[in-house]
C-alpha angles and dihedrals in degrees: 000000000000120000137174104240125201106217100172141310110338091356122116126158134180106232138177109243136166116284110240121242120221116251129205109316093007135115127210111229127202098217113239098179140353123188123220107239124205087242089058089055091049088048091050089054091050093239104126111039087228095112118061113195136262095044145109117252127205129107104165100081151134135183152144125289106249099175139350131226129228115301097015111143105156099066142038134192111287096033114132114224145167115211130220091236099214123087110210131186098238092211108075126092092260094050089048088056092047092252094127090156088069097049108133091213097051122133119200120205111244095017130108105336099337111109116236140195107286083108140080093257140020135176119227137172112270093228091060095059127099126194120251118221117243094248094053118093122222089248091054090047091053086062091065090085098055089039088057089054090054094043092052090053093050091048089049090057093061125212113011101169111127094004133121109246130194125196114196110202126031098212122119096292095041092051092046088050087054090056091048092047092053090061089054091061102230120181093244138357119208122187123200122198138145092228118085089201093055092046089054090051090050089056091050089051093054111276112152092215139358129212136202101222092210105046098025103037091130089069091062101088145103097029121152098211129020123193113203108204102169108060099217130122098247095048093046091051090048091053093048094048091052094059122104118230108295092015127150130236122198113199114209101154116095104182108113117041092206129035135167119244139184099247093182090058090054095045101043094045094041093232118180123222120197125184120218119199126183113306140270129240092268090056092049093046089051096052092045087057093046093053096039091053094043093241089131122035113206101168091095090068095055105098100178142359116209140176120253091256091063095050098093091056091046091054090051092050093047090050097045108027117355093171109178096345113128106167126007114193123201118214105201 
């Protein structure tokens, strides 16, 4: 089968590799779509240490069951599914509490040395798969993974009804957080981003107001909850400065490992900082339901669908000059 192999920083190559065979309790998926995540781009650039070459990236995916391994009873060939792309142990204290995202033994498809779905086929555990409704495309189903990231962050923030909410960063996760926040019925949703094009998209998706953080920084104030969806020092400081006394920040972005903060501001105003990492099975089950029922429409965030052969060029563009691209989906 063909696969997009990561061979080192700035080096991707489409190679012919062995097609995997499903083991006990696994299904073989013919990949229908796999989204390019910002973390994949950072991995491609060699910035994170979260991609160990040679390997196949890709963790936002959906597909069709091609074959089933021994003992599989939930699925049959031809079923359309979207997998929860994280294998967890099921035995540790975090798994027992349902916090599978914190399992110390977890393995995420397309991360570190675990091959992912920028390939024609991939094997996954049957218990990690969720059915896709007939009216949902494979590209839309591939958005279930990033939507789960956003949903987990919004759930982490707690009650939002009647509150002023700020989202810093109108990339894929920030815009999906906007969709999730709308369901929570806040008083107002502000979105801050440097890009005029992305601010305009945020308005179309339901933001009450958008802000240029450079020229309109004075408008970023007195919010109850701020979601930081970039992971850089300037955007984190902007989110913290916008909070009212006693406000809460939820950090989703995971770009820079170290940033500088105003500790006195946090202490004297009793600001709360919550980290949000990945998602658990409940989050994933919820977003599958939201997309399958049409409660949330994610197609407006898909900028481009491309064949596997075009993926190396797409990675280069996303790394060097993404322009107005939000989500690029690869159709292997």
